[in-house]
C-alpha positions in Angstrom: -24.5 7.6 0.1 -23.9 6.9 3.8 -20.5 8.0 5.2 -19.0 7.9 8.7 -17.5 11.4 9.1 -15.7 13.8 11.4 -18.0 16.8 11.1 -16.4 19.3 13.5 -13.2 19.7 15.6 -13.4 18.0 18.9 -16.8 16.4 18.2 -17.4 12.6 17.8 -17.9 11.2 14.3 -21.3 10.4 13.0 -23.1 8.6 10.2 -24.4 11.1 7.7 -25.8 11.1 4.1 -23.7 12.9 1.5 -23.8 13.0 -2.3 -22.2 10.2 -4.2 -18.8 11.4 -5.4 -18.5 12.1 -9.1 -15.0 11.5 -10.7 -13.5 14.3 -12.7 -10.7 14.1 -15.2 -8.0 11.7 -14.1 -10.0 10.5 -11.1 -11.1 6.9 -10.3 -14.3 6.0 -8.4 -14.0 2.9 -6.2 -16.9 1.1 -4.6 -15.8 0.2 -1.1 -15.9 -3.5 -0.1 -14.3 -3.3 3.3 -12.5 -0.7 5.5 -10.3 -1.5 8.5 -10.4 0.4 11.7 -7.3 1.8 13.4 -6.7 3.0 17.0 -5.5 6.3 15.5 -9.0 6.9 14.3 -10.0 7.2 18.0 -7.6 10.1 18.6 -8.9 12.1 15.7 -12.1 13.1 17.5 -10.0 14.8 20.1 -7.6 16.7 17.9 -7.8 20.5 18.4 -8.7 22.7 15.4 -5.3 24.5 15.5 -3.4 21.2 15.4 -5.6 19.7 12.6 -5.4 22.8 10.4 -1.6 23.0 10.9 -1.5 19.5 9.4 -3.6 20.6 6.4 -6.7 18.7 7.4 -10.0 19.9 6.1 -13.2 19.4 8.0 -15.5 17.6 7.4 -13.9 14.4 6.2 -14.8 10.7 6.1 -12.8 8.4 8.4 -11.2 5.1 7.3 -7.6 4.7 5.9 -7.5 0.9 5.4 -9.7 0.7 2.3 -10.2 -1.8 -0.5 -12.9 -2.3 -3.1 -13.7 -2.5 -6.8 -13.0 0.1 -9.5 -16.4 1.3 -10.8 -16.7 0.4 -14.4 -14.1 -2.3 -14.7 -14.8 -4.2 -11.4 -11.1 -4.7 -10.8 -10.4 -5.4 -7.1 -7.9 -2.9 -5.6 -6.6 -1.7 -2.3 -5.9 2.0 -1.7 -2.8 3.7 -0.4 -3.8 6.1 2.4 -0.9 8.6 2.7 -0.7 11.4 0.2 2.7 11.8 -1.6 3.8 14.0 -4.4 5.9 11.5 -6.3 8.5 14.2 -7.2 10.2 15.3 -3.9 13.6 14.0 -2.8 11.9 11.4 -0.5 9.5 10.1 -3.2 12.3 9.8 -5.8 14.3 7.7 -3.4 11.4 5.4 -2.7 10.9 6.9 0.8 7.4 8.4 0.0 6.4 7.8 3.6 8.6 10.8 4.4 7.0 13.1 1.8 6.0 16.4 3.3 2.6 16.1 1.7 1.8 13.0 3.7 0.6 14.8 6.8 -3.0 14.6 5.4 -4.3 11.6 3.6 -7.3 9.3 2.9 -9.1 8.9 6.2 -7.2 11.7 8.1 -8.0 15.1 6.8 -9.3 13.8 3.5 -12.3 11.6 2.7 -11.6 7.9 3.5 -13.2 4.5 3.1 -16.0 4.4 5.7 -18.5 5.2 2.9 -20.1 3.4 0.0 -17.7 5.1 -2.6 -14.4 6.9 -2.5 -12.5 8.9 -5.1 -8.9 8.3 -6.0 -7.0 11.1 -7.7 -3.5 9.6 -7.9 -3.2 6.3 -9.9 -0.2 5.3 -7.8 -2.7 4.8 -4.9 -4.5 2.0 -6.7 -2.9 -1.4 -5.8 -4.2 -4.4 -7.7 -5.3 -7.3 -5.5 -5.6 -10.1 -7.9 -7.4 -13.0 -6.3 -7.4 -11.4 -2.8 -10.8 -10.6 -1.2 -11.1 -6.8 -1.1 -13.5 -7.1 1.9 -10.5 -8.1 4.0 -7.5 -6.6 2.2 -7.6 -3.0 3.5 -5.5 -3.7 6.6 -2.7 -4.9 4.4 -2.1 -1.3 3.3 -1.6 0.2 6.8 -1.3 -2.3 9.6 0.5 -4.7 7.3 2.6 -2.2 5.5 3.7 -0.3 8.6 4.8 -3.6 10.3 6.6 -4.6 7.1 8.4 -1.3 7.0 9.7 -2.0 10.5 10.7 -5.5 9.8 12.4 -4.6 6.5 14.6 -2.1 8.3 16.0 -4.7 10.8 16.5 -7.6 8.4 20.3 -7.0 8.2 20.5 -7.5 11.9 18.8 -10.9 12.0 20.7 -14.0 11.1 20.0 -17.7 11.8 20.1 -18.2 15.6 19.2 -14.6 16.3 16.4 -13.5 18.5 13.7 -10.9 17.9 11.0 -9.6 20.2 7.6 -8.3 19.1 6.0 -6.2 21.8 2.2 -6.0 21.2 0.6 -8.8 19.2 -2.4 -6.8 18.0 -3.2 -5.7 14.5 0.4 -4.6 13.6 2.3 -6.9 15.8 0.6 -10.0 14.4 1.7 -8.9 10.9 5.2 -8.4 12.2 5.3 -12.0 13.6 4.3 -13.3 10.2 6.9 -11.2 8.2 9.7 -12.2 10.6 8.9 -15.9 10.1 8.7 -15.6 6.3 11.8 -13.4 5.9 14.2 -14.5 8.6 15.4 -17.6 10.4 15.4 -15.8 13.8 13.6 -17.0 17.0 10.5 -14.8 17.4 9.0 -14.0 20.8 5.7 -12.2 21.1 4.9 -10.2 24.2 1.2 -9.3 25.0 -0.8 -9.3 28.3 -3.9 -10.7 26.5 -4.1 -14.5 26.4 -6.1 -14.5 23.1 -3.4 -12.5 21.4 -0.6 -14.6 22.7 -2.4 -17.7 21.4 -3.0 -16.1 18.0 0.7 -15.1 17.8 1.8 -18.7 18.3 -0.8 -19.9 15.8 0.7 -17.6 13.1 4.3 -18.6 13.8 5.8 -17.1 17.0 8.2 -19.5 18.7 7.0 -18.2 22.1 4.4 -15.8 23.5 4.7 -14.4 27.0 2.7 -11.8 29.0 5.8 -9.7 29.7 9.5 -9.7 28.9 11.5 -11.9 31.4 14.2 -10.1 33.3 17.7 -10.3 31.7 16.2 -11.3 28.4 18.4 -10.4 25.5 17.6 -10.0 21.8 19.3 -8.7 18.6 16.1 -6.8 17.7 13.1 -5.5 19.7 10.1 -4.1 17.8 7.7 -2.2 20.1 4.2 -1.9 18.7 2.8 -0.4 21.9 5.0 2.5 23.0 4.2 3.1 26.7 6.7 4.0 29.4 6.8 0.4 30.5 7.2 -1.2 27.0 9.9 1.3 26.0 11.9 0.7 29.2 11.6 -3.1 29.0 12.2 -3.1 25.2 15.3 -1.0 25.3 16.6 -3.0 28.2 16.3 -6.2 26.3 18.5 -5.2 23.4 21.9 -6.8 23.6 25.1 -5.1 22.6 25.0 -4.1 19.0 21.3 -4.7 18.6 18.4 -2.5 17.7 15.2 -1.2 19.2 12.4 0.1 17.0 9.5 2.1 18.4 6.4 1.9 16.2 3.6 2.1 18.8 2.1 5.5 19.4 1.0 5.3 23.0 3.1 8.3 23.8 5.5 6.8 26.4 8.9 8.2 27.4 12.3 6.8 28.2 13.4 8.5 31.4 16.9 6.9 31.9 20.2 8.5 31.0 21.5 7.4 27.6 24.8 6.1 29.0 23.1 3.7 31.4 19.9 2.8 29.5 20.4 2.7 25.8 21.9 -0.4 24.1 25.7 -0.4 23.9 26.9 0.2 20.4 23.3 -0.3 19.3 20.6 1.6 17.4 17.2 3.1 18.4 14.8 4.2 15.7 11.3 5.4 15.4 9.0 6.1 12.5 5.3 6.1 11.5 3.8 4.8 8.3 5.1 3.0 5.2 5.8 3.5 1.5 3.8 2.4 -1.5 6.5 -0.2 -2.2 5.9 -1.6 1.3 2.2 -2.0 0.6 2.9 -3.7 -2.8 5.2 -6.2 -1.1 2.7 -7.0 1.6 0.0 -7.6 -1.0 2.3 -9.8 -2.9 3.1 -11.9 0.2 -0.6 -12.2 1.0 -1.4 -13.1 -2.6 1.2 -15.9 -2.5 -0.4 -17.3 0.7 2.7 -16.5 2.8 0.8 -14.2 5.2 -2.8 -13.6 6.0 -4.9 -10.7 7.2 -6.8 -11.8 10.3 -10.0 -9.7 10.5 -13.2 -9.5 12.4 -16.2 -8.3 10.3 -18.7 -5.7 11.3 -21.6 -4.2 9.3 -21.8 -0.5 8.5 -24.4 0.0 11.2 -22.0 -1.5 13.8 -19.2 1.0 13.4 -19.6 2.5 16.9 -19.6 -0.9 18.4 -16.6 -1.9 16.4 -14.6 1.1 17.5 -15.5 0.4 21.1 -14.0 -3.1 20.7 -10.9 -1.6 19.1 -10.6 0.8 22.1 -11.0 -2.1 24.5 -8.5 -4.3 22.7 -10.9 -7.2 22.3 -10.4 -7.6 18.6 -8.0 -10.3 17.4 -6.3 -9.0 14.3 -8.1 -6.1 12.7 -11.7 -4.9 12.8 -13.1 -4.4 9.3 -16.3 -2.7 8.3 -17.8 -4.7 5.4 -20.1 -2.8 3.0 
């Protein structure tokens, strides 16, 4: 079968031919229908060997961690959980499997992912039934959708009717956050993005307002930053009113250079995290299945993977780029 793989540390990925995987005892073979692309995939080609090996990554591996398809044999449509979790540690037993220490490697990062014709699943907890949802477009629900949902779920107690929430970055994750906030809260939602197409999309899916940058002296109960540059962190933290919360989800690597006593929200909260739990992904799929949210995707063929990643890097995709097999 064809697979789009990382073949060596520090080298760009390439399309290669590998043997079709054969399921062993307890394993499930899934024929891939579609696989979403993520900006984090772009950083993997630059990761040093020492850093990757410290995470437990094994080279070579197939990219793609937003995967959905059909179980071979039954034809059941399923989406696949990407992160690895043991199911038995203190985090997993509390439903916080996104914190499982085994999750530093997973499907599409250090293990074979979904940019291939078939993928093996060894943990049945990773198989998420899709019902009537189209598996060609459902992959992003498990990562972009679930990560955004994880952030929104954390701030729900802070958002009451009449409250204000800001979503910085209306791309793949931020667009999901806008939808979750409209479905789950009565707060006023403002999306912030410099790209006009993304602002228009944010308003189409429910944002009350969409602006290119945060106005000065803007105040909100909650700010969710899906970008994470120096500028968005400074502006986002500065927009949190007393007793509010700022959540950093974006991974652009920015810093906050002001003293805590003059920069952080008074009597407020600042949190950061990466990822989501299996329960988050299940909830997102249920919301999509009920027609309350939708996964906005742009389709590309398998032979267009490099072009698709170039558009992801250039931020010209509205929603999520998906490779359809």
